[in-house]
N, C-alpha and C positions, 0 to 999 in steps of 0.2 A: 678353362679348366673343364676335363671331361666330367660327364655326369657320373656320380656316385653309381656303382653296380649294388643291387641287393638281391640276395639270395632269399627265394620264397619257399620256405618249408612247411609243411603240413600235411594231413591225412586227405586234403583234397585229391591227391593223386590217385587214390583208390576208388574215387566216386564215379558214376558212369558217366558224368558230364565234366571229368576232371580237365580236359583240354580247354573247354570253354570257360571254367574258372580261372584257369591259369591265364588265358587272353584277358579277362577282365582285370585280374590284378596286375598284369603287366601293364594295360592300358592305365590303370589308376596310378601305377609308378610313374609312368610318363608324364601325366598330369603334375604329378608332384615334383617332377624335374629328376627322376631316377631311372636307371634301367632295371626292369625285372629280370632275374635269372630264375627259370622255372625248371624244375626237374625234368618236365616232359618236354623240354626244348631239345634234350639229346636225343640221338638216334639210337634205339634200343634193339637193334637186330643183331642176331648173334649168328656167326658162321658155325657150320657143323664142327662140333668138338669144342666150342667155346661156352662158357658158362655164363648164362645171361645174366644172373645175380651179381656176377663179379665185374660185369659190363656196366651195370647200372651203378654200382658201387663207385668203381673208378671215374665214371662220367660225373656224378653228383660230387664226389671229392675234387674234381677238377673246377667245375662250377663253383664250388664254395671256396676253393683256394684264390680265385679270380674275382671274389666278391669283396666288396668294401664293408658290406654289413649284412645282417641277416634279420628276417622277419619270421617268427616261428608261432605257427598255429597250435596252441597246446590244448585245444578242445578235446575232451576226453574221447577216445577212440576205442572201439571194441572192448570197452570197459569203463573204469572209473578214472584212469590216468591218461595223460597224453600219449599219443602215438610213440613207441620206443624209438623208431627211426628218426623222428623229429627231435625227441629228447637227446639222442646221439649228437644230432647236427648242431643243435643249440650248444651242448658241451664242447663241441669242437671248435665252434667259434669262440666261444670263450676262452678256451685254451690257447687260442690264437690271438688273443686279446682284440679281437674283432668287435666292433659295436654289435649288440643284440638287442632286439626288440620283440615282444611277444605279446600274444591275446589269448583269449578263451572266449568261446560262445557261451560257456556255461558260468552261471552268477555264483554258485556255490563254491565254498573253498573244499579243499581235498578233504579235511576232516569229516565234513557234512555227508560228502558223498559215499566215504568209507562207511560212515555209521549207518545211512540208509541201506547200503548193499549187504554189509556184514556185521551190523549191530556194533555198539559201543557201551562199554561199561566200565566205571571208574575203576581204577587199579590202586594197590597199596603203594605205589611209588609216586602218587599223586597224578598220574596220565590216565590214559584210557587204552583198553585192549578191545580187540574185536571177538567175534564169537569162537574164534579157534585160539584166543589168548595171546594173539600177536599185537604189539604196541601199534597205536595210530599217532602219527604225526599230529599236532595240535596247534600249529603256528598261524593259522589263518590265510596259510598260501593256496594259490590256485592249484598248485601242484606239488610233486616232491620237493622238499626244501632245497635240493642241489639246483633245480630249475629256478625256482624263484630267488635264491641267493645270488646265482650267476647274473641275473638281472640287476638286483640290488647293489651288487659290487660296482655296477656302472650308473648308480643312482636312478634305476628305472624299476617299474613294477609291471606284473603281467596286466594288461587291459582287459577288464572284464565289464560286461554289462550289468544294468541292475536287475534286469530278469533275463533268464536264460533264453537264449535266440534258438529256434528250431530249424531254420534254414541253413543248411551246412554251406551254401554260398553266399551267405551275407557277407557284405563287405565294410560294416560299419567299424568294427574293431581292428580291422586290417588299415582302414584309413586313419584311425587314431594314431597306429605305429607309423604310418606314412609322415603324419604331423609331427611325432616325437623325432623321427629320423631327419626331417628338414632342419629342426631346431639343433640337432647334434651337429649336422654338416653346416649349420650358419646360414641358411637361406630359406 
């Protein structure tokens, strides 16, 4: 039986050491019996007149379609929420009914992060609103309910540390997802 292929999604692709992190993740996948598919494995050169963004999109879509499962880094990126590209990719996998696994380096739930950044006041409807009067989700989720619920629909949750990790290249939570994937694939 061929080794399952896992798409490795997350904001690491924007870091200065993105390729090294990808290589470390792929090596860990190998150790666990998987083939890691990292977005930066693709050739992203564009010919004159071609749109590089569309080439990146098409290449990543092909990698995702060829994967058996995905691991998604939902650590807040450039704000209080997960990287929007990673969120899209998780939704794409869930829509294809492919196994999804996710982690965050941030220990606090979304509600706490919103409250710290934008304030939180009790509202007349029994919920909470931020300083602009916008409702705040308060479900204890790591991120938006659609992301956490996609995982719960597969009997999983976002893997989070007890205390926030500050090293964006830390792999402890990623390895926990690989352990979940091994259980899922039965080895």
